[in-house]
GUDO-752531 format. One record per residue (C-alpha): residue number from 1; residue in three letters; x, y, z. Coordinates in Angstrom, 2 decimals. Example, Ala and Ser with C-alpha at 12.3 -4.5 7.8 and 13.67 -1.06 7.14 Angstrom:
<pts>
<pt pos="1" code="ALA" east="12.30" north="-4.50" up="7.80"/>
<pt pos="2" code="SER" east="13.67" north="-1.06" up="7.14"/>
</pts>
This chain:
<pts>
<pt pos="1" code="MET" east="5.12" north="-3.95" up="-7.08"/>
<pt pos="2" code="THR" east="8.18" north="-3.78" up="-9.23"/>
<pt pos="3" code="ASN" east="6.13" north="-2.94" up="-12.28"/>
<pt pos="4" code="ASP" east="5.50" north="-0.29" up="-14.85"/>
<pt pos="5" code="PRO" east="2.02" north="0.87" up="-14.07"/>
<pt pos="6" code="THR" east="1.47" north="2.22" up="-17.56"/>
<pt pos="7" code="PRO" east="-1.23" north="-0.31" up="-18.63"/>
<pt pos="8" code="ALA" east="-4.59" north="1.26" up="-17.66"/>
<pt pos="9" code="HIS" east="-2.88" north="4.03" up="-15.71"/>
<pt pos="10" code="ASP" east="-5.65" north="6.57" up="-15.14"/>
<pt pos="11" code="ASP" east="-7.27" north="8.83" up="-12.53"/>
<pt pos="12" code="ALA" east="-10.34" north="7.38" up="-13.01"/>
<pt pos="13" code="PRO" east="-13.89" north="-11.75" up="13.19"/>
<pt pos="14" code="SER" east="-13.68" north="-8.37" up="15.36"/>
<pt pos="15" code="VAL" east="-10.68" north="-6.21" up="14.91"/>
<pt pos="16" code="HIS" east="-8.39" north="-4.89" up="17.80"/>
<pt pos="17" code="ARG" east="-8.42" north="-1.06" up="17.89"/>
<pt pos="18" code="ASP" east="-5.05" north="0.06" up="19.10"/>
<pt pos="19" code="ASP" east="-3.36" north="3.32" up="19.83"/>
<pt pos="20" code="LEU" east="-5.66" north="6.14" up="18.81"/>
<pt pos="21" code="GLY" east="-8.70" north="5.36" up="21.14"/>
<pt pos="22" code="ARG" east="-11.78" north="6.68" up="19.37"/>
<pt pos="23" code="ARG" east="-12.72" north="6.70" up="15.68"/>
<pt pos="24" code="ARG" east="-11.92" north="9.60" up="13.52"/>
<pt pos="25" code="PHE" east="-10.76" north="10.89" up="10.27"/>
<pt pos="26" code="LEU" east="-8.32" north="13.62" up="9.53"/>
<pt pos="27" code="THR" east="-7.66" north="15.90" up="6.67"/>
<pt pos="28" code="LEU" east="-6.31" north="14.46" up="3.36"/>
<pt pos="29" code="GLY" east="-5.59" north="16.07" up="0.11"/>
<pt pos="30" code="LEU" east="-2.46" north="18.14" up="0.16"/>
<pt pos="31" code="THR" east="1.13" north="17.47" up="-0.53"/>
<pt pos="32" code="GLY" east="3.69" north="17.43" up="2.36"/>
<pt pos="33" code="ALA" east="3.84" north="17.62" up="5.99"/>
<pt pos="34" code="ALA" east="3.35" north="21.34" up="6.34"/>
<pt pos="35" code="ALA" east="0.46" north="21.39" up="3.88"/>
<pt pos="36" code="ALA" east="-1.37" north="18.67" up="5.56"/>
<pt pos="37" code="THR" east="-2.21" north="20.98" up="8.46"/>
<pt pos="38" code="ALA" east="-3.14" north="23.83" up="6.39"/>
<pt pos="39" code="ALA" east="-6.49" north="24.26" up="4.38"/>
<pt pos="40" code="ALA" east="-7.20" north="21.13" up="2.69"/>
<pt pos="41" code="GLY" east="-8.69" north="20.00" up="-0.57"/>
<pt pos="42" code="THR" east="-10.64" north="17.17" up="0.86"/>
<pt pos="43" code="VAL" east="-11.87" north="17.34" up="4.47"/>
<pt pos="44" code="LEU" east="-13.17" north="14.00" up="5.83"/>
<pt pos="45" code="GLY" east="-13.59" north="15.04" up="9.41"/>
<pt pos="46" code="ALA" east="-11.64" north="16.29" up="12.51"/>
<pt pos="47" code="GLY" east="-11.20" north="16.06" up="16.20"/>
<pt pos="48" code="ALA" east="-8.17" north="13.73" up="16.58"/>
<pt pos="49" code="PRO" east="-5.36" north="14.34" up="19.02"/>
<pt pos="50" code="ALA" east="-2.36" north="15.73" up="17.46"/>
<pt pos="51" code="GLU" east="0.09" north="13.46" up="19.15"/>
<pt pos="52" code="ALA" east="0.47" north="9.64" up="19.54"/>
<pt pos="53" code="ALA" east="3.47" north="8.39" up="21.38"/>
<pt pos="54" code="THR" east="3.26" north="4.97" up="19.85"/>
<pt pos="55" code="SER" east="4.42" north="6.19" up="16.50"/>
<pt pos="56" code="GLY" east="6.56" north="9.05" up="17.84"/>
<pt pos="57" code="GLY" east="5.08" north="11.79" up="15.72"/>
<pt pos="58" code="THR" east="2.19" north="13.96" up="14.72"/>
<pt pos="59" code="LEU" east="-0.72" north="12.32" up="12.95"/>
<pt pos="60" code="LEU" east="-1.32" north="14.12" up="9.73"/>
<pt pos="61" code="ALA" east="-3.83" north="12.01" up="7.87"/>
<pt pos="62" code="ALA" east="-5.69" north="8.84" up="8.20"/>
<pt pos="63" code="ASP" east="-8.41" north="6.66" up="6.68"/>
<pt pos="64" code="GLU" east="-9.94" north="4.37" up="9.20"/>
<pt pos="65" code="PHE" east="-12.41" north="2.88" up="6.68"/>
<pt pos="66" code="ASP" east="-15.55" north="3.59" up="8.72"/>
<pt pos="67" code="GLY" east="-18.76" north="3.15" up="6.67"/>
<pt pos="68" code="ALA" east="-21.67" north="0.73" up="5.94"/>
<pt pos="69" code="ALA" east="-20.88" north="-2.85" up="4.84"/>
<pt pos="70" code="GLY" east="-20.79" north="-3.05" up="1.13"/>
<pt pos="71" code="SER" east="-20.08" north="0.62" up="0.58"/>
<pt pos="72" code="ALA" east="-17.27" north="2.04" up="-1.64"/>
<pt pos="73" code="PRO" east="-14.06" north="3.25" up="-0.08"/>
<pt pos="74" code="ASN" east="-14.15" north="7.09" up="0.31"/>
<pt pos="75" code="PRO" east="-13.99" north="8.55" up="-3.23"/>
<pt pos="76" code="GLY" east="-12.42" north="11.76" up="-1.88"/>
<pt pos="77" code="ILE" east="-9.37" north="9.61" up="-1.03"/>
<pt pos="78" code="TRP" east="-9.24" north="6.52" up="-3.18"/>
<pt pos="79" code="ARG" east="-9.41" north="6.14" up="-7.01"/>
<pt pos="80" code="PHE" east="-9.03" north="3.08" up="-9.03"/>
<pt pos="81" code="ASP" east="-6.67" north="1.61" up="-11.66"/>
<pt pos="82" code="THR" east="-8.67" north="-0.64" up="-13.95"/>
<pt pos="83" code="GLY" east="-8.04" north="-3.08" up="-16.59"/>
<pt pos="84" code="ALA" east="-5.85" north="-6.09" up="-17.51"/>
<pt pos="85" code="GLY" east="-2.74" north="-6.36" up="-19.69"/>
<pt pos="86" code="GLY" east="-0.35" north="-7.81" up="-17.18"/>
<pt pos="87" code="TRP" east="0.68" north="-4.58" up="-15.50"/>
<pt pos="88" code="GLY" east="4.36" north="-5.06" up="-16.67"/>
<pt pos="89" code="ASN" east="4.66" north="-8.31" up="-14.63"/>
<pt pos="90" code="ALA" east="2.51" north="-10.80" up="-16.73"/>
<pt pos="91" code="GLU" east="-0.17" north="-10.61" up="-13.94"/>
<pt pos="92" code="LEU" east="-3.37" north="-12.49" up="-14.69"/>
<pt pos="93" code="GLN" east="-6.11" north="-10.48" up="-13.00"/>
<pt pos="94" code="THR" east="-8.25" north="-7.68" up="-14.27"/>
<pt pos="95" code="TYR" east="-8.55" north="-4.82" up="-11.83"/>
<pt pos="96" code="THR" east="-12.11" north="-3.48" up="-11.43"/>
<pt pos="97" code="ASP" east="-13.90" north="-0.76" up="-9.41"/>
<pt pos="98" code="SER" east="-16.62" north="-3.27" up="-8.46"/>
<pt pos="99" code="ARG" east="-17.75" north="-3.75" up="-4.91"/>
<pt pos="100" code="ARG" east="-17.29" north="-7.45" up="-5.47"/>
<pt pos="101" code="ASN" east="-13.55" north="-6.56" up="-5.46"/>
<pt pos="102" code="SER" east="-13.26" north="-3.68" up="-3.09"/>
<pt pos="103" code="ALA" east="-15.61" north="-2.56" up="-0.24"/>
<pt pos="104" code="LEU" east="-15.91" north="-1.68" up="3.35"/>
<pt pos="105" code="ASP" east="-16.95" north="-4.38" up="5.60"/>
<pt pos="106" code="GLY" east="-18.97" north="-2.40" up="8.18"/>
<pt pos="107" code="ALA" east="-16.42" north="-3.13" up="10.94"/>
<pt pos="108" code="GLY" east="-13.95" north="-0.49" up="10.15"/>
<pt pos="109" code="ASN" east="-11.94" north="-2.27" up="7.38"/>
<pt pos="110" code="LEU" east="-11.42" north="-2.05" up="3.63"/>
<pt pos="111" code="VAL" east="-11.49" north="-5.46" up="1.89"/>
<pt pos="112" code="VAL" east="-9.70" north="-5.95" up="-1.33"/>
<pt pos="113" code="THR" east="-10.89" north="-9.36" up="-2.80"/>
<pt pos="114" code="ALA" east="-9.39" north="-11.25" up="-5.45"/>
<pt pos="115" code="ARG" east="-11.83" north="-13.75" up="-7.25"/>
<pt pos="116" code="ARG" east="-11.62" north="-16.54" up="-9.74"/>
<pt pos="117" code="GLU" east="-14.57" north="-15.89" up="-11.94"/>
<pt pos="118" code="ALA" east="-16.84" north="-18.63" up="-13.46"/>
<pt pos="119" code="ASP" east="-14.98" north="-18.55" up="-16.77"/>
<pt pos="120" code="GLY" east="-11.68" north="-19.18" up="-15.00"/>
<pt pos="121" code="SER" east="-10.37" north="-15.50" up="-15.32"/>
<pt pos="122" code="TYR" east="-9.43" north="-13.52" up="-12.20"/>
<pt pos="123" code="THR" east="-10.52" north="-10.09" up="-10.93"/>
<pt pos="124" code="SER" east="-9.20" north="-7.91" up="-8.03"/>
<pt pos="125" code="ALA" east="-8.77" north="-4.25" up="-7.24"/>
<pt pos="126" code="ARG" east="-5.97" north="-1.65" up="-7.05"/>
<pt pos="127" code="LEU" east="-6.69" north="1.55" up="-5.24"/>
<pt pos="128" code="LYS" east="-4.57" north="4.71" up="-5.26"/>
<pt pos="129" code="THR" east="-4.56" north="8.21" up="-3.83"/>
<pt pos="130" code="GLU" east="-3.23" north="9.77" up="-7.01"/>
<pt pos="131" code="GLY" east="-4.91" north="13.04" up="-7.63"/>
<pt pos="132" code="THR" east="-6.33" north="13.24" up="-4.00"/>
<pt pos="133" code="PHE" east="-3.47" north="12.86" up="-1.56"/>
<pt pos="134" code="THR" east="0.37" north="12.81" up="-1.60"/>
<pt pos="135" code="ALA" east="2.94" north="12.61" up="1.15"/>
<pt pos="136" code="GLN" east="6.52" north="13.80" up="1.21"/>
<pt pos="137" code="TYR" east="8.41" north="12.14" up="4.17"/>
<pt pos="138" code="GLY" east="7.04" north="10.94" up="7.49"/>
<pt pos="139" code="ARG" east="5.90" north="7.64" up="8.67"/>
<pt pos="140" code="ILE" east="3.38" north="5.89" up="6.36"/>
<pt pos="141" code="GLU" east="1.76" north="2.84" up="7.86"/>
<pt pos="142" code="ALA" east="-1.10" north="0.50" up="7.43"/>
<pt pos="143" code="ARG" east="-2.59" north="-2.35" up="9.54"/>
<pt pos="144" code="ILE" east="-3.21" north="-5.21" up="7.07"/>
<pt pos="145" code="ARG" east="-4.16" north="-8.87" up="7.15"/>
<pt pos="146" code="ILE" east="-2.83" north="-10.23" up="3.94"/>
<pt pos="147" code="PRO" east="-4.43" north="-13.08" up="1.84"/>
<pt pos="148" code="ARG" east="-2.64" north="-16.49" up="1.31"/>
<pt pos="149" code="GLY" east="-2.08" north="-18.90" up="-1.41"/>
<pt pos="150" code="GLN" east="0.17" north="-19.77" up="-4.33"/>
<pt pos="151" code="GLY" east="-0.10" north="-16.97" up="-6.96"/>
<pt pos="152" code="LEU" east="-1.25" north="-14.21" up="-4.65"/>
<pt pos="153" code="TRP" east="0.58" north="-11.03" up="-4.58"/>
<pt pos="154" code="PRO" east="-0.76" north="-8.36" up="-2.00"/>
<pt pos="155" code="ALA" east="1.02" north="-5.04" up="-1.77"/>
<pt pos="156" code="PHE" east="1.02" north="-1.71" up="0.00"/>
<pt pos="157" code="TRP" east="3.25" north="0.82" up="-1.80"/>
<pt pos="158" code="MET" east="3.78" north="4.21" up="-3.13"/>
<pt pos="159" code="LEU" east="4.65" north="5.93" up="-6.50"/>
<pt pos="160" code="GLY" east="6.10" north="9.32" up="-7.33"/>
<pt pos="161" code="ALA" east="3.36" north="11.79" up="-8.11"/>
<pt pos="162" code="ASP" east="5.23" north="12.85" up="-11.23"/>
<pt pos="163" code="ILE" east="4.80" north="9.47" up="-12.89"/>
<pt pos="164" code="GLY" east="2.56" north="11.04" up="-15.65"/>
<pt pos="165" code="GLN" east="5.47" north="13.42" up="-16.54"/>
<pt pos="166" code="VAL" east="8.68" north="11.28" up="-16.13"/>
<pt pos="167" code="GLY" east="7.28" north="7.59" up="-16.32"/>
<pt pos="168" code="TRP" east="8.46" north="4.60" up="-14.29"/>
<pt pos="169" code="PRO" east="11.09" north="4.13" up="-12.84"/>
<pt pos="170" code="ALA" east="12.23" north="7.76" up="-13.01"/>
<pt pos="171" code="CYS" east="9.23" north="8.59" up="-10.76"/>
<pt pos="172" code="GLY" east="10.52" north="6.34" up="-8.03"/>
<pt pos="173" code="GLU" east="8.67" north="3.46" up="-6.23"/>
<pt pos="174" code="ILE" east="8.58" north="2.73" up="-2.43"/>
<pt pos="175" code="ASP" east="7.20" north="-0.83" up="-1.79"/>
<pt pos="176" code="VAL" east="6.22" north="-0.72" up="1.93"/>
<pt pos="177" code="MET" east="4.95" north="-4.32" up="1.88"/>
<pt pos="178" code="GLU" east="4.85" north="-7.12" up="-0.70"/>
<pt pos="179" code="ASN" east="4.25" north="-10.80" up="-0.09"/>
<pt pos="180" code="VAL" east="4.18" north="-13.68" up="-2.58"/>
<pt pos="181" code="GLY" east="2.05" north="-16.61" up="-1.76"/>
<pt pos="182" code="TYR" east="4.81" north="-19.17" up="-1.78"/>
<pt pos="183" code="GLU" east="6.52" north="-17.37" up="1.05"/>
<pt pos="184" code="PRO" east="3.79" north="-17.09" up="3.69"/>
<pt pos="185" code="ALA" east="6.26" north="-15.97" up="6.50"/>
<pt pos="186" code="VAL" east="8.09" north="-13.45" up="4.52"/>
<pt pos="187" code="VAL" east="7.40" north="-9.87" up="3.48"/>
<pt pos="188" code="HIS" east="9.49" north="-7.64" up="1.31"/>
<pt pos="189" code="GLY" east="10.02" north="-3.85" up="1.03"/>
<pt pos="190" code="THR" east="11.87" north="-2.40" up="-1.84"/>
<pt pos="191" code="VAL" east="12.72" north="0.99" up="-3.60"/>
<pt pos="192" code="HIS" east="12.89" north="1.34" up="-7.33"/>
<pt pos="193" code="GLY" east="14.55" north="4.07" up="-9.33"/>
<pt pos="194" code="PRO" east="16.45" north="4.58" up="-12.46"/>
<pt pos="195" code="GLY" east="19.28" north="2.10" up="-12.43"/>
<pt pos="196" code="TYR" east="17.95" north="-0.01" up="-9.54"/>
<pt pos="197" code="SER" east="14.50" north="-1.17" up="-10.71"/>
<pt pos="198" code="GLY" east="12.79" north="-4.41" up="-11.08"/>
<pt pos="199" code="ALA" east="15.04" north="-7.17" up="-9.95"/>
<pt pos="200" code="GLN" east="17.69" north="-4.75" up="-9.21"/>
<pt pos="201" code="GLY" east="15.59" north="-2.80" up="-6.57"/>
<pt pos="202" code="LEU" east="17.08" north="-2.34" up="-3.25"/>
<pt pos="203" code="THR" east="15.15" north="-4.70" up="-1.00"/>
<pt pos="204" code="ALA" east="14.51" north="-5.36" up="2.77"/>
<pt pos="205" code="SER" east="13.01" north="-8.73" up="3.48"/>
<pt pos="206" code="TYR" east="11.68" north="-9.77" up="6.91"/>
<pt pos="207" code="THR" east="10.84" north="-13.42" up="7.98"/>
<pt pos="208" code="GLN" east="8.73" north="-14.11" up="11.06"/>
<pt pos="209" code="PRO" east="11.06" north="-15.89" up="13.36"/>
<pt pos="210" code="ASN" east="8.43" north="-18.51" up="14.48"/>
<pt pos="211" code="GLY" east="7.62" north="-19.25" up="10.83"/>
<pt pos="212" code="ALA" east="3.98" north="-18.03" up="11.28"/>
<pt pos="213" code="ALA" east="2.19" north="-16.87" up="8.14"/>
<pt pos="214" code="PHE" east="1.56" north="-13.22" up="7.83"/>
<pt pos="215" code="ALA" east="-1.97" north="-14.04" up="6.69"/>
<pt pos="216" code="ASP" east="-2.75" north="-15.37" up="10.05"/>
<pt pos="217" code="ASP" east="-3.27" north="-12.09" up="11.59"/>
<pt pos="218" code="PHE" east="-3.02" north="-8.24" up="11.33"/>
<pt pos="219" code="HIS" east="0.44" north="-6.57" up="11.08"/>
<pt pos="220" code="VAL" east="1.51" north="-2.96" up="10.89"/>
<pt pos="221" code="TYR" east="3.69" north="-2.32" up="7.76"/>
<pt pos="222" code="GLY" east="5.37" north="1.05" up="7.55"/>
<pt pos="223" code="VAL" east="8.18" north="3.16" up="6.22"/>
<pt pos="224" code="ASP" east="9.94" north="5.81" up="8.05"/>
<pt pos="225" code="TRP" east="10.72" north="8.14" up="5.12"/>
<pt pos="226" code="ARG" east="13.22" north="10.95" up="5.52"/>
<pt pos="227" code="PRO" east="15.38" north="13.20" up="3.24"/>
<pt pos="228" code="GLY" east="17.93" north="10.82" up="1.93"/>
<pt pos="229" code="SER" east="16.70" north="7.60" up="3.62"/>
<pt pos="230" code="VAL" east="13.94" north="5.00" up="3.78"/>
<pt pos="231" code="THR" east="13.53" north="2.63" up="6.80"/>
<pt pos="232" code="TRP" east="11.09" north="-0.30" up="6.71"/>
<pt pos="233" code="THR" east="9.20" north="-1.26" up="9.80"/>
<pt pos="234" code="VAL" east="7.06" north="-4.32" up="10.60"/>
<pt pos="235" code="ASP" east="4.89" north="-3.98" up="13.79"/>
<pt pos="236" code="GLY" east="6.76" north="-0.80" up="14.74"/>
<pt pos="237" code="VAL" east="10.22" north="-2.46" up="14.73"/>
<pt pos="238" code="ALA" east="12.88" north="-1.07" up="12.20"/>
<pt pos="239" code="ARG" east="14.08" north="-3.84" up="9.83"/>
<pt pos="240" code="ARG" east="16.42" north="-2.09" up="7.39"/>
<pt pos="241" code="THR" east="17.41" north="1.37" up="6.16"/>
<pt pos="242" code="VAL" east="18.52" north="2.44" up="2.58"/>
<pt pos="243" code="THR" east="20.13" north="5.73" up="2.05"/>
<pt pos="244" code="ARG" east="21.14" north="8.04" up="-0.83"/>
<pt pos="245" code="ALA" east="24.66" north="6.50" up="-0.63"/>
<pt pos="246" code="ASP" east="23.30" north="3.07" up="-1.42"/>
<pt pos="247" code="VAL" east="22.20" north="3.88" up="-4.97"/>
<pt pos="248" code="GLY" east="25.74" north="4.94" up="-5.85"/>
<pt pos="249" code="SER" east="25.87" north="7.34" up="-8.91"/>
<pt pos="250" code="ALA" east="22.15" north="6.43" up="-9.82"/>
<pt pos="251" code="PRO" east="19.55" north="9.24" up="-9.09"/>
<pt pos="252" code="TRP" east="17.87" north="9.20" up="-5.52"/>
<pt pos="253" code="VAL" east="14.30" north="9.94" up="-6.47"/>
<pt pos="254" code="PHE" east="12.65" north="9.88" up="-3.20"/>
<pt pos="255" code="ASP" east="12.72" north="13.58" up="-2.12"/>
<pt pos="256" code="LYS" east="9.35" north="14.56" up="-3.60"/>
<pt pos="257" code="PRO" east="5.69" north="13.73" up="-3.24"/>
<pt pos="258" code="PHE" east="4.40" north="10.26" up="-3.52"/>
<pt pos="259" code="PHE" east="0.83" north="8.75" up="-3.56"/>
<pt pos="260" code="VAL" east="-0.38" north="5.40" up="-2.00"/>
<pt pos="261" code="VAL" east="-1.38" north="2.27" up="-3.60"/>
<pt pos="262" code="LEU" east="-3.14" north="-0.88" up="-2.30"/>
<pt pos="263" code="ASN" east="-3.73" north="-3.97" up="-4.28"/>
<pt pos="264" code="VAL" east="-3.89" north="-7.73" up="-4.66"/>
<pt pos="265" code="ALA" east="-2.45" north="-9.09" up="-7.89"/>
<pt pos="266" code="VAL" east="-2.89" north="-12.62" up="-9.06"/>
<pt pos="267" code="GLY" east="-0.07" north="-14.37" up="-10.84"/>
<pt pos="268" code="GLY" east="2.92" north="-12.71" up="-12.44"/>
<pt pos="269" code="THR" east="6.53" north="-13.35" up="-12.97"/>
<pt pos="270" code="TRP" east="7.39" north="-13.22" up="-9.31"/>
<pt pos="271" code="PRO" east="4.62" north="-15.14" up="-7.49"/>
<pt pos="272" code="GLY" east="3.90" north="-17.55" up="-10.34"/>
<pt pos="273" code="SER" east="0.38" north="-18.75" up="-11.11"/>
<pt pos="274" code="PRO" east="-2.36" north="-20.06" up="-8.76"/>
<pt pos="275" code="ASP" east="-2.44" north="-23.84" up="-8.60"/>
<pt pos="276" code="ALA" east="-4.70" north="-26.54" up="-7.23"/>
<pt pos="277" code="THR" east="-3.91" north="-25.53" up="-3.71"/>
<pt pos="278" code="THR" east="-4.97" north="-21.94" up="-4.23"/>
<pt pos="279" code="ARG" east="-8.47" north="-21.14" up="-2.77"/>
<pt pos="280" code="PHE" east="-10.69" north="-18.26" up="-4.06"/>
<pt pos="281" code="PRO" east="-11.85" north="-15.75" up="-3.09"/>
<pt pos="282" code="GLN" east="-8.95" north="-14.34" up="-1.14"/>
<pt pos="283" code="GLN" east="-9.06" north="-11.08" up="0.80"/>
<pt pos="284" code="MET" east="-6.71" north="-8.48" up="1.90"/>
<pt pos="285" code="THR" east="-8.17" north="-6.65" up="4.93"/>
<pt pos="286" code="VAL" east="-6.96" north="-3.13" up="5.65"/>
<pt pos="287" code="ASP" east="-7.81" north="-1.82" up="9.17"/>
<pt pos="288" code="TRP" east="-6.26" north="1.73" up="8.59"/>
<pt pos="289" code="VAL" east="-3.82" north="3.67" up="6.73"/>
<pt pos="290" code="ARG" east="-2.10" north="6.65" up="8.56"/>
<pt pos="291" code="VAL" east="0.54" north="9.26" up="7.73"/>
<pt pos="292" code="TRP" east="2.63" north="10.72" up="10.55"/>
<pt pos="293" code="GLN" east="4.93" north="13.64" up="10.65"/>
<pt pos="294" code="GLN" east="8.11" north="12.49" up="12.30"/>
<pt pos="295" code="SER" east="9.71" north="14.53" up="14.95"/>
</pts>
């Protein structure tokens, strides 16, 4: 999201089911690849096969968003950032923990909804695994259908778990997927750290060759994150790799635990404000989030 998350930073159709076969949850709640297979802080369920050839690794953790329509995302995994204040980017929305802005749809999806309220203000949701789950290395993926429209800014990203101690950008940020509404056929991935944050972040952009809008369908967005490197993938295809060498003399701050963030921002310095063409409500639909240990 290329932002300083300090404001309000607290702890507070049918869908195609692809590679894993049956529905399941795995253990979430510990740091790192090895810890994820040990005794866990939060046990959501079990019984998944350990291997899945389609992602070339061992499935460590997943949220498949099963649950009754209108129910909250699992509180053992997801917490909320709430409030307004622009979030470092002059964003317009107020983030809430209301079911109007984030809820399961009863069909195995999490739906994050950005709304224009009766008074002309905007609300949305920003969910995070801070305090419940961190990963260090692996393949981190989510299957998402993004919203559309001028001024919309959906994102799937990660922040260094030490943000409370060192602040941003020293904590590091890995943007797995961002889209701004005026570029419907383009998604961006970026890393931010000291000396290469904000507009100076190291970015990988991918444009659909047929010009189709990413909002037209679900796509799988991911990073293959290893010691000293981050590779962005879209629908399982590698798009760009950045390495420790790419940051030069600046610190490489990505060899430590990170937590996951999902949100839809409205407005801001990058996407601009909604205009007369923007239709509300707009929804980001998340089919699943999965963390793989790469072989």
